[in-house]
N, C-alpha and C positions, 0 to 999 in steps of 0.2 A: 365709819362715818360718825363723827362726834355729834354731840347734842348741845344746844345752847338754850338757856332760858334767862330772861331778864324781867325785872319788875320795878316800877316806881309808883307809889301811891300813899295811902294813909294807913295801911295796915302793915304788920310785920312781914318783911320780905322773905326771910330765910325759909319758913314753912312752905311758902308758895314756890320758891325756887326748887326745893327738894321734891315737892309734889310734881312739879313740871318735869324735872329730870327723871323721875320714876316712870313717867309716861313715854320717855324716850329710850328706856332701857333696851327695847327690842332692837335698837340700832347696833348694839354691841359696844362695849367699852371696857377699859381696864383700870380707870381711875376717875375720880370726880372731885369737884371743888366748888366753893361759893365765895363771893366777895360781897360784903354788906356794909352799908354806911348809914350811920345814925346822925342825920343833920350835918353839923359842921365838924363832927368828930372824924378821926382818921378811919379809913376803911379797915375792916377786919376780914382777913382771908383765912379760910380753912380748907385744907386739901387732904385727900387720902387715896392711897392705892387700893384697888379692889372694888368690890361692889358698893353700891350706894348705901347699903345698910351700915357700912363702916362709918361713912360720913354722917349719917343720921344719928348713930350712937355717939359720935364725937360732939355733936351739937345738940343732943337731947331733942331730936326731931326738929331742930331749927330754933327751938325756944331759947337756947343759950346764946344765940347771936342776934343782937338787937339792931334794928334799923329798918327804914321803910323804902330803901332803894338798894338794889343789888343785882348781881349777875351770877349765873351758875353754868357749869359745864360738865359733861361726861366725855372723857377722852378715849379715843381708840388710837393707840400709839402709831405714829409714822416716823417722826424724827425723835430719837431717844427712847430708851426702854420705858416700860410702865413703872412709874414710881411717883411718890408724893411730890418730889422735886420737879419732875417734868409735867405733873398735872397742872391744869389751868384752875384759876386765873393766874396770869403772870403780871408782874409790876415793873415799872421803871425803877431805877436805882433808888430814888427818893420817894417812891410810891405816888408820884404826881399823876401817873397814868396806870390804870389797872384794866386788863382786858381779857376776854376769852376769844377763841378763834376756831373755826372749822375750815378745813381745806389744806392746801399745800403751797408754801411759798418757795418757788423754784430757785430764786436767786438769793436765798437767805444767807448762804455762805459769803457771798460778795458783800451784802449789806452788813453782815456781822463784822467783817474785817474793817469796813469803813467806820462803823459805829465805835469799834474798839479804839481806833485811832483818834476818835473824838472824845475819848475818856469813859465810855460805857463799859461796864463789866457784865458778864453773863453767868448766871447760876445754873441754868438748865442746858439740855442738849436740843431744845426745841426750836423750830422755825418761828413759833408764835412769839417768843420773847424778843426776837429781832423786830417783829412788827410793832410790838408795844414800845420799844425804845426808839424806833424810827419816828413814831408819832410824837413821842416826848421830845425828840430832837427838834422837829419842826415847830412844835408848840413853843419851845423856848427860844428858838432862833428868830422866829418872825413875830411872835407875840400876838397873833391874829385870831386866837381862839381855837376851840375843838374842831369845827367844821373845816377850817383852813388846814390845820395840821393833819387831819385824817385824809383830806383830799390830796395833799402833797405826798403823803405816804403811799396812797393808792397808785399814784402815777409812777412811783419808783418800784413798787412790788410787782413781780411777775408770778403768775400762778392763779390759784383759786382761793377764795376766802369769804367767810362771813365773820364779821367782827362786832362785838359788843364792848363798848369802852366807857369807863368812868374817869372823870378828871377831878383832882383835889379841889380846884377852884370853882367847880360847878356842882355843888351838892344837890341831890335830888334829880339829877339829869343822867341819862344814858344816851350814848351816841352809837349808831350802828352803821355799817357799810357792808356792801357785798359785791362779789364778782364770781359768778358761776356756782356759788353755794347758796342754797335756799335760806330765806329769812322772812318771817311774817311778823306783823305788829298788830296787836289788838288793843281795843279801848273799851272800857265799861265802868260806869259808876265813878268817874273821876280818877280812874287808875289806868295805867298803861302797861302792857305786856309785850315782850318780844321773845320769839322762839325760832328754832331752826325747822320745826315741823308742827303742824296743827295740834296733835294730841296734847302737847304740853300746856296749851292755854284754852283748850276747848271747854274745860270745866268752868272757866271764868267769863269767856266771851265768845260769841260767834261772829262778831264784827271785826274784820281784819283788813289791814293794808298789806299789799305785796310790794316790798321794796325792790326796785328794778336793778339791773346790772349797772355797776359803776355809779350807784347812788348812795347818798348818805341820809340818815334820819336822826333828828334830835327828839328824844322822848322826855317829856315832863309829865307830871301828874295829870292824866286825863286828856292829853293832847300830844300831837306829833307834827313835826315840820320836816319836809323833805327837800333835799338839795341835789342838784346834779354835780358832776365832777368839777364844773366851773364855779361852784359855790353859789349858783343861782337857785333861788327858792322855786320849787315846782309843786304842782297839785297832783294828788293821787286819789283815785276813787276808793270808797269804802265798800268792801265786799262781805256779804253774809255767807258764812260757811254752813252748808246744808248736809255735810257728810255726817255719818255716825262715827263714834270714836274709833271703832276698829278700822273702818275704811280710811279714816284720816291718817292713821299710822302708816298706811300703805301709800300715802301721797296721792290718793284719788284712784289708784289702780285697784282692780278687783282682788288681785293676789300679789304677794310679795314677788313671786316668780316673774310675773309680767312686769312689775316695776324694775326688777333687776335686769331683765332682758333689755329694757329701755335705758338702763344706766350704762350699758356696755360702751357706747361711744365715748363717754366721759372717762371711764376707768381705763379703757384701752389707751386713750390719749395721756392720762396721768402716768401710766406705767411706762410708756415710751419716753415721756419727758423726764422721768426719774433718773434715766441713765444717759441723757443727751446733754452735753455741755459744749458750747461753741460749735454746734452743728455736727459733732462727732460723738460716737459711743464712748462713754467714760465709765469704766468698771472700778474706779478707785474706791467707791463706797462699798462695793461688793467684795473687793479685796483679791480678786483673781487677776494676776498680772499677765502681761503679754509673754514674759519669759516662762511663766508656769504653763501657759497654753501651748507654747512651742514644744514642751516636753511631753505633753499628753499623747499616749499611743493608743488609747482605747477609752470610749465613754460608755458607761452603763447608766441607763435611765431607769429608775426604780420608782414605782408608784402603784396606786390602787384606783379602781373605778375610772371616773372621768379624767383624773390626772394621768392615769395609764394611757388613755386615749390621746392625751396631749403628747405624751412621750412617743407614741406611734407616729404622730404627724411630724414632730420635731426631728425624729430619726431621719426621715427622708431629706429634710432641709440641711441638717448638719452634714450628712454624707454627700449631698450634692455640692455644698459650699466648700467642703474640706476633704482631705484624704483620711480622716479619722473614722475607723469602723465604730458603729454604734449598736449596742444591744439594748432592747427594751424589756424589762423584767417586771412581772407582778411581784409586789413586795411580799405578799403572803407566800409566794413560792421561793423567792430569792433567799429569804432568811433560812430556808431549810435545804437549799442546794449545797452539795458538798463539792463546790467547784473552786478552783484557784483563780484569783483575779489577776489580770495582767498587770505587771509592774508598770509604774508611771501611768496608771489609768485614773479616771475621774468617775466617781459615782454621784449622779445627780438625783436627788430625792425631791419629788414634786408632791406637795400637800397643801391644800387650802388652809387647814387649821394649824398645821405644824405639830399636831398631836396624834396623827393616825398611827395606831399601835404597830401595825406591820411595817409601815414605812420607817418609823423610828427605830424598830429593831434592825431593819436592813441597814440603816445609817450606822448604827453601833457596830454591826457585823463588819462593815467596810472599814470603819476606823480601827477596829481590833486587828484587822489585817494590814494596817498601815497604808490604806488607800485614801487619797485626797477626796474630800466630799464637798458638794455644793447643794445647798437647800434652796428650792424655789418655793417660797411660802407666802402666805397672805397675812399672817398674824405675828406682829412684832413681839419678841420675848417668848415665843412658843418653844417647846422642847427641841424641835428640829432646828429652829433658828439659833438657839443657844448652843447646840452641840455640833452643828455642821462647821467645817473649816471656813466656809464662805457662804454668804446668804444673798440671794436676789429676792427682794421684797416685791411682790405684786401689789398694786395699789387698788385692789377691787373694793376695799372697804368691807364691812361686815355683810355677810350674805345670810339672809334669814331663811329663804326657801331651801328645803332639803336638796332638791334637784339643782345642782350648780349650773349657772349660766355665766355670770360675769367673772367669777373666779377662773373658770375654764378659759375664757377668752383672754384674760390677762396672763395666764400661764403660757398660752400659745405665743403671745407677744414676747414674753421673756425668753422662750425657746428660740424664736427667730433672732432676737438680739444676741443671744449667746452664740448662735451659729455664725452670725455675721462677724462678731468680734474675734471668734476663733480663727475664722478665715483670714481676716486682716492681720492678726497677730502672727500667724504662721506664713504670711506672704503668699497665701493662696487666693487672695482677693485684693484688688487695688483699692486704695482709699477712694478713688473716683467712683468705682463700681459700688462700693459700700454707701457712698453719698447718694447715688441714684436710688439704691434700695431703701435708704432712709426716707427719701422724699416720697417714695411710693408707700412706705409703711405709714407715713403721716397722713395719707389719704384714707386709710382704713376706717377711722371713726366716722368721717362724712359718708362713706359708702355704706356703713352699717345703718346709719340714719336713713339712707335712701331705701334700704331693704325694709326697714320697719314701717315705712310709709305704705308698703304693699301688704300689710299684715291681714287686711280684711279678706283678700283673695285666699290666703292660706287658711283662714278661719272657715271660709266656705268649703274648701276641700276637706278640712279636718272633720267637719260635720258628717261628711260622707264616709269617713273611716271609722266612725264611732262604733259601728256594729261589727267591725272586723275582729276575728279571733286570732289571726296571725298576720305578721307583716315582715317583709324582708328588705334589707338595704344592701345595695351592691355598689362597688366602685373599685378603682385601681389606684395604687400608690397613695398619695395624700387623700384622695377621695375615699379610699377604703377606710383610712383612719377616721375621717370625719363621719363616715357611715356608722362606724362603731359607736360614736357618741350619739348620733341621731337615734340609733336603735335603743341605746340605753335610756334616753329621754322618753321614748315611746313606752318602754316596758315599765319604768320605775314610777311613772305618774298616771299612766292610763291603764296599766295592767293588761295590755295586749301582749301576747307572746311575740317577741320581735327578735330577729337575729340579723347580724351584718356579715356579709361574706365578701372576700376578694372576688371580684366578678369572674376572674379566670378559673376559679375553683368550682363554679356552678356545676359543671359536668362531672365533677368528682364526687357527686353525692347530693348536694342541696337541691338540684333541679328536680329531684324526685318528689320534693315537697310542694311543688307548684301545682295549684288547682285553679279551677275556674273562679275568677273574681278576686283572687288573693292579691293584696297590695304589694307592689314591689317599687321601692324608691331608688332610682338610679342617681348617683352623684357623679357628674361629668364636668369637672372644671379644669382638668389637666389635658390641654389640647392634643398633646402627642399620644394620649391614650384614649381620646374621644371615640374614634371609630371602633376600636376594639370593644369598648364598653357598650356602644350602641349595638354591636352585634350580639352581645350577651342579653341586652334588653329585648332584642327581636326574638331571641330564643325563648325567653320566658313569656313574652306576649303570645307567641304561637301556641303556648300551652295554657292560655287562658288568663294570664296575669293582668291585673289592672295597673297601668304604669303611671308613676309620677317621675318627671325628669327635672333634675336640678342642675342647671348649667349656666354659663356666662352669656351675657348679651352678645348676639352675633351668631350663636348656634341655633338659628331659627328652624332648622330642619327637625329639631326635636318636637315641634308642634305636630308634625305628620306622624310621629311614632307614639308619643305619650298621650295619655288621656288628660293629663294636667301638667303644665310646665311652669316652673318658677325660675326666673332669671336673677342673677346677681351681677353687679358691675364688674367690669374687667379689671384685673390687677395682676401683678406678678404671680405666676403660678405657685411659687413657694408660699405665698400669703393667702391663697384663695380659701383655705380652710377657715380663716377668720370671718369670711363672708358667708360661705356655704353653710356653716353651722347655725347661723341665725334663723333661716327658715325652718330648719329641723327642730330647733328649740321651740319655735312658735307652733310647729305642727304637733309636737308632743303636748304642749300646753293646751292648745285648743281642743285636741281630742279628749284630754282629761276633763276639761270644762264641759264639753258636750255630753260626757258620760256622768257628770255631776259628782266627780270625786274631789277629795280634799287635795288640791294641787300642791300646796305648800308643805303638807305633812303626809306624804304617802305612807301607807300601812307598812309596818315592820322595818322602816328605815329611820336612821338617825343622821343628823347633819355631820357629826364627826365620829368616826369609828375609833374609839380609844381603847377598845378591848379586842383581843384576838377572836 
């Protein structure tokens, strides 16, 4: 999730831009840049790969770049590797337009081809440069000014974006526009600020405007004018920010984890859209061809922690959609196993950071044995992304909380899409059936939003669990895999001893642990396994367990069995895990809050395990 800062006023812009960007470092980034203009002079652009301190050193903390109007950016790579060339700001060929951008432009390749035919050349691999040159194209074609050229570009662009733009013919002015990416504008003492999040400008002003979706704003010194997509001037209310600085960084949420739970509808949608072209799955950017998929005789999914739980769920989906056998391996065990890998197999490495030590070692082990590899990672340019033969990037954006939520959800989506494309490529699923599944997959973000609307009930129940010493999760099939993740969330942030079991295994030992009042959470979204898991819940209830049932709407008999029931919207059974995991994330979160723990930074844990 990139960061944007802009300023126009009577003082030097560069130090303000750098200060604002430093307040957005928590969002994660791999490069940074600023563009500053001094009156009628040409804009000066300075960009650097790496941390913000590199940019500060290059500009002597901003004092070496003169001018009172400018824009700045911290970039988290999506299109194109982390580099100074791909860093923002980007310019049109003649530097008539200079801009920074957050978000993803889904049709950038199509636009790039059309702009190339109109004489534009491209220096970077980014989608942002396409937006900049599209604005420049309309500016020159129609000659109606910045607002008109930006509005025309917005109509053509598909995807999400927040833009801050400067024009050569309009010194001292900044133009902004947004769709689905946040942007705020602040005013104080005859000066105007813009940023993608509050902390960047909280030091300077607490009086801000929120620019709406598909709106444009013109910023001048101490004033701002808003326009709708039809170029009509509109009024916006001024709002006073009352958050403290730390809370502002979390977008108004109490913790990053809660914020990231709420970001899941968007990042799931983004990850789906990243591989959909003309209504079909397109793996051309991933590089795994249909012919290669036809030859695969075995899949190994290798991962750690939550990513391993993703593999457990995806295993069921791949084996249900295709005839390919799948094995899920813990990376820390896989690297030391003295097993021979099946010829023509595929090793799938799942890692949020792309730097997990055991997973990276497993990748290298597979490559040493001549086995094809695919990385499912969230960080562009990470070690696993660089070394894997093929890469599926999840678009979760940077995840601050140690306990993963949105990265997990995007990895699940990547797994579903992988399973579907394997099935189609091998002739084991028709294009028509795949299309139906895609339609259902596209409903997942909206259904997650519906679940989040019911979070207060889960919070109520979580408060009752705060005193628990132990908890158990049970389920069958995909529900068991999701139970593993729910159990991990409970133990890693609330420090309650928690275990997940395949429900059919209860009588092989675990049922001896059931005591009066012990919480047992049953996950029952797989209709063909519903009655069997209900029987297991009856078994533990008869021994004194307190039951929570997590099932789909329609299974209302659960109310007669469980002490507390949570319902999720109905969906294709293969995708149910994407919905059932949300209440379990919330449950772990609210239990931790009730116990007064540091939700985002649980003891003894790190975000990325880069050592063995």
